[in-house]
C-alpha positions as CSV (number, residue, x, y, z in Angstrom):
1,M,16.1,19.8,-17.3
2,L,15.6,23.2,-16.1
3,K,12.5,23.1,-17.8
4,L,11.5,20.0,-16.0
5,I,12.7,21.3,-12.7
6,F,10.6,24.6,-13.3
7,K,7.6,22.7,-14.0
8,A,7.9,20.4,-10.7
9,I,8.2,23.5,-8.9
10,L,5.0,25.1,-10.4
11,L,3.4,21.5,-9.5
12,S,4.3,21.8,-5.7
13,L,2.8,25.4,-5.7
14,I,-0.7,23.9,-6.3
15,P,-2.8,25.4,-4.1
16,F,-4.8,23.4,-1.6
17,A,-8.2,24.9,-3.0
18,L,-7.6,21.9,-5.4
19,T,-8.1,19.3,-2.7
20,A,-10.5,21.2,-0.8
21,Q,-11.2,20.2,2.7
22,V,-14.6,19.7,4.7
23,K,-15.2,19.5,8.4
24,V,-16.4,16.1,9.8
25,Y,-17.8,16.0,13.2
26,V,-18.2,12.2,14.7
27,T,-19.9,11.2,17.5
28,V,-19.6,7.6,18.8
29,H,-22.2,6.0,21.2
30,I,-20.8,2.7,22.9
31,S,-22.8,0.2,25.0
32,K,-20.7,-0.3,27.9
33,R,-17.7,1.7,29.5
34,T,-14.2,1.0,28.5
35,V,-10.9,2.1,29.8
36,D,-9.4,1.9,26.4
37,S,-8.9,5.0,24.1
38,L,-11.0,5.0,21.0
39,F,-9.6,6.0,17.5
40,I,-10.8,6.5,14.0
41,A,-8.9,4.5,11.4
42,G,-9.1,5.0,7.7
43,N,-7.9,5.4,4.3
44,F,-7.3,9.1,5.1
45,N,-4.5,7.6,8.0
46,D,-3.4,4.7,6.0
47,W,-5.7,2.4,8.6
48,N,-3.6,3.2,11.4
49,P,-5.4,1.8,14.5
50,K,-4.0,4.0,17.0
51,N,-3.0,7.2,15.4
52,K,-2.8,10.0,18.2
53,A,-4.1,12.6,15.7
54,F,-7.3,10.9,15.4
55,N,-8.0,9.8,19.1
56,L,-11.6,10.6,19.8
57,E,-12.4,13.0,22.9
58,Q,-14.5,11.6,25.6
59,K,-17.9,13.3,26.1
60,D,-19.2,11.0,29.0
61,S,-19.0,7.5,29.8
62,L,-20.5,6.5,26.7
63,T,-19.9,9.2,24.5
64,Y,-17.0,9.8,22.2
65,F,-16.4,12.5,19.5
66,I,-13.5,13.8,17.1
67,E,-13.8,16.7,14.6
68,L,-11.9,16.0,11.3
69,N,-10.6,18.1,8.2
70,L,-10.9,15.7,5.5
71,P,-10.5,16.0,1.4
72,K,-13.7,15.9,-0.4
73,G,-14.6,12.4,-1.8
74,N,-14.9,9.1,-0.8
75,H,-13.6,7.6,2.2
76,E,-14.0,4.3,4.5
77,F,-13.2,4.0,8.3
78,K,-13.8,1.8,11.4
79,I,-13.7,2.5,15.0
80,T,-10.7,0.8,17.0
81,R,-9.9,0.7,20.8
82,G,-6.0,1.1,19.6
83,N,-5.6,-2.0,17.7
84,W,-7.2,-4.1,15.1
85,D,-8.0,-6.9,17.8
86,K,-10.2,-4.4,19.4
87,V,-12.1,-3.0,16.5
88,E,-16.1,-2.7,16.5
89,S,-17.8,-5.4,15.4
90,Q,-21.4,-6.6,15.1
91,I,-23.6,-7.7,18.2
92,D,-22.6,-11.1,17.4
93,G,-18.9,-10.3,17.3
94,K,-18.7,-10.9,13.3
95,P,-16.9,-8.3,11.5
96,I,-18.6,-5.1,10.1
97,A,-18.1,-4.0,6.6
98,N,-15.9,-0.6,6.5
99,R,-18.3,2.6,7.4
100,G,-18.4,4.6,4.1
101,L,-18.0,8.6,4.0
102,N,-19.0,10.5,0.7
103,L,-17.9,13.9,1.6
104,H,-19.0,17.1,-0.5
105,V,-20.0,19.5,2.3
106,D,-19.2,19.8,6.1
107,T,-21.1,16.6,7.4
108,V,-22.0,15.4,11.2
109,M,-22.2,11.5,11.7
110,D,-23.7,9.8,14.9
111,L,-22.3,6.2,15.3
112,R,-23.5,3.4,17.1
113,I,-20.8,0.6,18.4
114,A,-22.4,-2.7,18.6
115,D,-20.0,-4.4,20.3
116,W,-15.9,-5.1,20.0
117,A,-14.3,-8.2,18.5
118,D,-12.3,-8.9,21.5
119,N,-15.4,-9.5,23.5
120,F,-15.9,-12.8,21.6
121,K,-13.6,-15.8,21.5
122,Q,-11.9,-15.5,18.1
123,V,-11.2,-18.7,16.3
124,K,-7.6,-18.6,14.8
125,E,-7.9,-19.4,11.2
126,E,-5.1,-22.0,9.7
127,Y,-4.5,-20.7,6.2
128,R,-3.3,-23.0,3.7
129,F,-1.8,-22.0,0.4
130,G,-1.2,-23.4,-3.1
131,D,2.0,-25.6,-3.1
132,H,3.9,-23.3,-5.2
133,I,3.5,-20.6,-2.6
134,Q,6.3,-20.8,0.0
135,V,7.8,-19.1,3.0
136,V,11.2,-18.5,2.4
137,D,11.9,-17.7,6.0
138,S,9.4,-16.8,8.7
139,A,12.0,-14.6,10.5
140,F,14.5,-13.5,7.8
141,Y,17.0,-10.8,9.5
142,M,17.1,-7.4,8.2
143,P,20.5,-6.1,9.4
144,Q,19.8,-2.4,7.9
145,L,16.9,-2.5,10.5
146,N,17.8,-4.9,13.1
147,K,14.5,-6.7,12.6
148,Y,13.3,-9.8,11.7
149,R,10.7,-10.3,8.7
150,K,8.6,-13.1,7.3
151,I,9.5,-13.6,3.5
152,W,7.3,-15.2,0.9
153,V,7.8,-16.4,-2.3
154,Y,5.4,-17.5,-5.5
155,L,7.1,-19.6,-7.9
156,P,5.4,-20.4,-11.5
157,K,4.1,-23.9,-11.6
158,S,6.9,-24.7,-14.2
159,Y,9.5,-24.0,-11.8
160,K,10.1,-27.3,-10.5
161,N,10.5,-29.0,-13.7
162,S,12.6,-26.7,-15.5
163,K,16.0,-24.9,-15.7
164,K,15.5,-21.7,-16.8
165,K,15.8,-18.4,-15.1
166,Y,12.8,-15.9,-14.3
167,P,11.9,-12.3,-13.7
168,V,11.4,-11.2,-10.3
169,I,9.0,-9.0,-8.8
170,Y,9.6,-7.4,-5.1
171,M,6.4,-6.6,-3.1
172,Q,5.3,-4.9,-0.1
173,D,2.6,-6.2,2.5
174,G,3.5,-9.9,2.0
175,Q,0.7,-11.1,4.4
176,N,-1.8,-9.8,2.1
177,L,-0.4,-10.8,-1.4
178,F,-1.5,-14.7,-2.0
179,H,-4.8,-16.3,-2.0
180,S,-5.6,-18.6,1.0
181,N,-7.9,-21.4,2.0
182,P,-10.0,-20.4,3.8
183,A,-10.2,-16.9,1.5
184,R,-9.6,-13.9,3.1
185,N,-11.2,-10.4,2.3
186,N,-7.8,-8.6,2.2
187,E,-5.8,-10.5,-0.1
188,W,-4.7,-9.8,-3.6
189,A,-4.6,-13.2,-4.5
190,V,-1.2,-12.2,-6.8
191,D,-0.7,-16.1,-7.4
192,S,-4.4,-16.8,-8.9
193,V,-4.2,-13.9,-11.1
194,M,-0.7,-15.0,-12.5
195,D,-1.6,-18.6,-12.7
196,S,-4.6,-17.2,-14.8
197,L,-2.4,-15.2,-17.1
198,I,0.4,-17.5,-17.4
199,S,-2.2,-20.2,-18.6
200,T,-2.8,-17.9,-21.8
201,G,0.7,-17.5,-22.6
202,A,1.7,-14.7,-20.2
203,K,5.2,-14.4,-19.2
204,E,6.2,-16.3,-16.0
205,M,7.6,-14.6,-13.1
206,I,8.7,-15.1,-9.5
207,V,7.1,-13.0,-6.9
208,I,8.6,-12.0,-3.8
209,G,6.4,-11.2,-0.8
210,I,7.6,-8.9,2.4
211,D,5.8,-8.9,5.4
212,H,5.0,-5.5,6.7
213,G,6.2,-4.6,10.1
214,G,2.4,-3.8,11.6
215,N,2.7,-0.9,14.0
216,D,6.2,0.0,12.5
217,R,4.6,0.0,8.7
218,L,4.2,3.9,8.7
219,K,7.8,4.4,9.4
220,E,9.3,1.4,7.4
221,Y,7.7,2.2,4.1
222,N,8.4,6.1,4.5
223,P,12.0,7.2,3.3
224,Y,11.1,10.6,5.3
225,D,10.3,11.7,8.7
226,S,6.8,12.3,9.2
227,Q,4.2,12.9,12.2
228,Y,4.2,9.2,12.7
229,G,8.0,9.1,13.4
230,K,11.4,8.9,11.9
231,G,11.5,7.4,8.5
232,E,13.0,4.1,8.0
233,G,12.4,3.5,4.4
234,K,15.9,4.4,3.2
235,A,17.2,1.3,5.5
236,Y,14.3,-0.5,4.2
237,A,14.9,0.0,0.7
238,A,18.7,-0.7,1.3
239,F,17.8,-4.1,3.0
240,L,15.8,-5.2,-0.4
241,V,18.7,-4.2,-2.6
242,E,21.7,-5.2,-0.3
243,T,20.3,-8.2,1.7
244,L,17.2,-9.7,0.6
245,K,18.0,-9.5,-3.4
246,P,21.2,-11.1,-3.0
247,F,19.9,-13.8,-1.1
248,I,16.8,-14.5,-3.5
249,D,19.3,-14.2,-6.6
250,Q,21.4,-17.1,-4.9
251,K,18.5,-19.5,-3.8
252,Y,16.3,-19.5,-6.8
253,R,17.0,-19.1,-10.7
254,T,16.3,-15.7,-11.4
255,L,17.1,-12.9,-14.0
256,K,19.3,-10.7,-12.0
257,D,19.4,-7.5,-14.2
258,A,17.2,-4.5,-13.5
259,K,15.5,-5.0,-16.8
260,N,14.1,-8.3,-15.1
261,T,13.3,-7.0,-11.6
262,S,10.3,-4.9,-10.9
263,I,9.0,-3.5,-7.2
264,A,5.5,-3.0,-6.6
265,G,3.2,-2.1,-3.4
266,S,-0.2,-0.3,-2.5
267,S,-0.7,3.0,-0.3
268,M,2.6,2.8,1.8
269,G,3.9,0.1,-0.1
270,A,3.6,2.3,-3.2
271,L,5.7,5.2,-1.8
272,I,8.3,3.1,-0.8
273,S,8.3,1.1,-4.4
274,M,8.6,4.5,-5.8
275,Y,11.5,5.5,-3.6
276,A,13.4,2.4,-4.1
277,I,13.3,2.4,-8.1
278,A,14.3,6.4,-8.1
279,E,17.0,5.3,-5.4
280,Y,18.1,2.3,-6.9
281,P,17.5,2.6,-10.7
282,K,20.2,0.0,-11.5
283,V,18.5,-2.6,-9.5
284,F,14.8,-1.8,-10.3
285,G,13.5,-1.8,-14.2
286,S,9.9,-1.5,-13.3
287,A,7.3,-0.4,-10.6
288,G,3.9,-0.8,-9.8
289,I,2.5,2.0,-7.7
290,F,-1.1,1.4,-6.4
291,S,-3.0,4.0,-4.5
292,P,0.2,5.6,-3.4
293,A,0.1,7.5,-0.1
294,F,2.2,10.6,-1.4
295,W,0.4,12.9,1.0
296,L,2.4,11.6,3.7
297,A,6.0,12.3,1.9
298,P,5.9,15.5,0.1
299,K,9.7,15.4,-0.3
300,I,9.3,12.5,-2.7
301,Y,8.5,15.2,-5.4
302,T,11.7,16.9,-4.9
303,D,13.6,13.8,-5.1
304,L,12.0,12.5,-8.1
305,T,12.8,15.6,-9.9
306,E,16.3,15.4,-9.1
307,R,16.6,11.7,-9.9
308,L,14.9,12.1,-13.5
309,P,18.0,11.0,-15.6
310,G,18.1,7.8,-13.6
311,L,14.3,7.1,-14.4
312,K,14.8,7.5,-18.0
313,N,13.3,4.4,-19.8
314,K,11.9,2.9,-16.4
315,R,8.4,1.3,-16.8
316,I,6.2,2.7,-14.2
317,F,2.6,1.7,-13.6
318,F,0.5,4.2,-11.8
319,V,-3.4,3.5,-10.7
320,A,-5.8,4.9,-8.2
321,G,-9.6,5.4,-7.7
322,D,-11.7,8.1,-7.5
323,K,-13.3,6.6,-4.6
324,E,-10.1,7.3,-2.6
325,G,-10.5,10.8,-2.3
326,S,-9.4,13.8,-4.8
327,S,-6.0,14.4,-3.1
328,M,-5.1,10.8,-4.1
329,I,-5.5,11.4,-7.7
330,L,-3.9,14.5,-7.6
331,D,-0.9,13.6,-5.9
332,M,-0.4,10.5,-7.9
333,K,-0.8,13.0,-11.1
334,K,1.7,15.2,-9.9
335,V,4.4,12.4,-9.8
336,F,3.3,11.2,-13.0
337,T,3.7,14.9,-14.7
338,I,7.3,15.1,-13.2
339,L,8.2,11.6,-14.8
340,N,6.3,12.1,-17.9
341,P,5.9,15.9,-18.4
342,D,4.7,15.7,-22.1
343,G,2.6,12.6,-21.7
344,F,4.1,11.1,-24.5
345,N,6.5,8.5,-22.7
346,K,4.8,5.2,-23.1
347,N,6.9,3.9,-20.4
348,V,5.0,5.6,-17.6
349,V,1.1,5.0,-17.7
350,F,-1.4,6.7,-15.4
351,T,-5.0,5.2,-14.8
352,A,-7.6,6.7,-12.7
353,R,-10.5,4.4,-12.2
354,E,-14.0,5.6,-11.4
355,D,-14.9,2.6,-9.1
356,G,-11.6,2.4,-7.5
357,K,-11.4,2.2,-3.7
358,H,-8.4,1.8,-1.3
359,S,-8.6,-1.9,-1.1
360,E,-7.1,-5.3,-1.9
361,W,-9.8,-6.3,-4.4
362,F,-9.2,-3.2,-6.4
363,W,-5.4,-3.8,-6.3
364,H,-6.4,-7.6,-7.0
365,R,-8.1,-6.3,-10.5
366,E,-5.4,-3.7,-11.3
367,F,-2.8,-6.4,-11.0
368,V,-3.7,-7.7,-14.4
369,P,-3.0,-4.7,-16.3
370,F,0.1,-4.0,-14.3
371,Y,1.3,-7.5,-14.9
372,R,1.0,-7.2,-18.8
373,F,2.5,-4.1,-18.5
374,I,5.9,-5.1,-17.1
375,A,5.8,-8.3,-19.0
376,T,5.6,-6.7,-22.6
377,H,9.0,-4.7,-22.4
């Protein structure tokens, strides 16, 4: 144990030189005056559209600027006026692709905003899902947070005609999990992946999706206080364990033990999933940690070191992409090393994909090896 703690302490002292930062000076030109403030939102701030630390300064009525210090590597971003309804758009109001930024040296960028999404009439899409995707409750009460949240469930197609019980995966960011018609560009399409795998003989499982809390996401998915506010992650994890899981186990035919209960998420959802399995090892037996935002919660390293005995034999799947920035891989490797110091523990796996980006298409693809990993114990 002392050896593991010492190793974790050494890891925590890795100099920031390993995640070298470079300066980025961004100038933004708009075509019409606005009374709103401008913000830059990207994978470097968990796509927060109104992060005060990323508020652009105004140079004149049509010009704004910001100077950033970002890790070397690949980044994606957009400019907003404070929320995603007021994001930059093409001149006809159609969405633009994420702007790309590949950083190796100090960089100057000059951007022109064609228009804003809210200047055009937006047609509200009516999304439809497969008949084995259901809304458990559109406003499920979360007593630990005194909030309400939409809860989704994916039931294997065999569920309605069988009496057997199924393992369960609890997943964060429920609004982005399932494939819809019309298709969206920000969906994991977990149901499509599972339908395909199950059709080839993979184990059947239930998936529970919990919607994130919009502007509260950065607090709800963080068990620690940060620059974004007081962390609510401990209460959120308690909600999953004390309120939601007992309800799901009562309502559906589930296998209730930890061996058959998984938790998964991406970015901030990966952070809270890592915390949850460490805090409640008797509840969760495996976890999918996709592109984790460990950078926002450095105390996680200490907590995981202290909770190592409870994580023995837990199956944990780590994955991130090289195009998410160098710090993402290093932070994930740091946690992996705490949990699997000699690298011989086959229950804890680490994958860094060369083409991986901080996006749903990447997590959709990597859900396949994660599912196979947890389904073969």
